C-alpha positions in Angstrom: 0.0 0.0 0.0 1.2 3.5 -0.7 1.7 6.0 2.1 -1.1 8.4 2.9 0.9 11.4 1.6 1.5 9.7 -1.7 -2.2 8.7 -2.0 -3.4 12.3 -1.3 -0.8 13.8 -3.7 -1.9 11.3 -6.4 -5.5 12.4 -5.8 -4.6 16.0 -6.3 -3.2 15.1 -9.7 -6.3 13.0 -10.6 -8.6 15.9 -9.6 -6.5 18.4 -11.5 -6.8 16.3 -14.6 -10.6 16.1 -14.3 -10.8 19.9 -13.9 -8.6 20.3 -17.1 -10.9 17.9 -19.0 -13.9 20.0 -17.9 -12.1 23.2 -19.1 -11.4 21.6 -22.4 -15.1 20.6 -22.8 -16.1 24.3 -22.0 -13.6 25.5 -24.7 -15.1 23.2 -27.2 -18.7 24.2 -26.2 -19.5 20.6 -25.1 -21.7 21.9 -22.3 -23.2 18.6 -21.3 -19.8 16.9 -21.1 -18.5 19.9 -19.1 -21.3 19.7 -16.6 -20.7 16.0 -16.1 -17.0 16.4 -15.7 -17.4 19.3 -13.3 -19.8 17.2 -11.2 -17.4 14.3 -11.2 -14.6 16.7 -10.1 -16.8 18.2 -7.4 -17.9 14.9 -6.0 -14.3 13.7 -6.0 -12.9 16.7 -4.3 -15.8 17.5 -1.9 -17.2 14.1 -1.0 -13.9 12.2 -1.3 -10.7 14.3 -0.9 -12.0 17.1 1.4 -14.1 14.7 3.4 -11.1 12.5 4.2 -9.0 15.5 5.1 -11.7 17.1 7.3 -12.8 14.0 9.1 -9.6 12.0 9.4 -6.4 13.8 8.5 -6.9 17.3 10.0 -8.1 15.9 13.4 -5.1 13.5 13.5 -2.7 16.4 12.7 -4.4 18.6 15.3 -4.1 15.8 17.9 -0.4 15.6 17.1 0.1 19.3 17.5 -2.2 19.6 20.5 -4.7 22.2 21.6 -7.5 21.6 19.1 -7.7 23.4 15.8 -4.3 24.3 14.5 -3.7 27.5 12.4 -2.7 25.3 9.4 -5.8 23.2 9.5 -8.0 26.3 10.1 -6.5 27.9 7.0 -7.0 24.7 5.0 -10.7 24.4 6.1 -11.3 28.0 5.1 -9.8 27.2 1.7 -12.2 24.2 1.4 -15.2 26.5 2.2 -14.1 29.0 -0.4 -13.6 26.4 -3.0 -17.1 24.9 -2.5 -18.6 28.4 -3.4 -16.5 28.6 -6.6 -17.5 25.1 -7.7 -21.1 26.2 -7.5 -20.3 29.4 -9.5 -18.5 27.3 -12.1 -21.6 25.0 -12.4 -23.8 28.0 -12.9 -21.6 29.4 -15.6 -21.7 26.0 -17.4 -25.5 25.9 -17.1 -25.6 29.4 -18.6 -23.2 28.3 -21.3 -21.0 31.2 -20.4 -17.4 30.2 -21.2 -15.9 33.6 -20.2 -17.4 33.5 -16.8 -16.4 29.8 -16.3 -12.8 30.7 -17.3 -12.7 33.5 -14.8 -13.8 31.2 -12.0 -11.5 28.4 -13.3 -8.5 30.7 -13.2 -9.3 31.6 -9.6 -9.9 28.0 -8.6 -6.7 26.8 -10.2 -4.7 29.5 -8.3 -6.3 28.6 -5.0 -5.8 24.9 -5.6 -2.1 25.3 -6.5 -1.4 27.2 -3.3 -3.7 25.0 -1.2 -2.3 21.7 -2.5 1.3 22.9 -2.2 0.7 23.8 1.5 -0.9 20.4 2.2 1.9 18.6 0.5 4.7 20.5 2.2 3.2 21.2 5.7 0.5 18.6 6.4 0.9 15.3 4.5 4.5 14.6 5.6 3.3 14.4 9.2 0.3 12.3 8.7 1.7 8.8 8.9 3.2 9.6 12.3 0.1 11.5 13.5 -2.3 8.6 12.8 -2.3 5.5 15.0 -2.7 3.3 11.9 -0.2 5.4 9.9 -3.0 6.6 7.6 -4.2 3.1 6.5 -7.9 3.8 7.2 -7.8 7.2 5.4 -5.9 5.6 2.5 -8.5 2.8 2.4 -11.3 5.4 2.4 -9.7 7.1 -0.6 -9.2 3.8 -2.5 -12.8 2.7 -1.8 -14.0 6.1 -3.1 -12.0 5.7 -6.3 -13.4 2.3 -6.9 -17.0 3.5 -6.3 -16.4 6.4 -8.7 -15.0 4.1 -11.3 -18.3 2.2 -11.4 -20.6 5.2 -12.1 
């Protein structure tokens, strides 16, 4: 089994590829495809990736650091909240078939994700195996199970 930090980094790459495929569909005015790809991306990031981080990884990191919510995890949670709003705005732009508005939101989301992912990969993920009693095995399994479920849709 891969380590939890490798699994989470790989998921960042998978999600980035889905978002790029969505952007390509928008550029080609394939609106139905774009909507489907954005929903696949949204489910993967919100219901998979962010869920695992918020329910398993952040609490483990906070327990390691002590004293409840840590400034890093507070910042990352805020980033998750902001991103959820942008995902909805992107969906609305696709529904309106407004490529310019979609691209404006896409640019913002990609900037946020680059910074957010880099911070997680540098400051959070390297500490997770030690922070979790099972070295991240349960979180890794949850991510793997989620990927198998998504593959059958």
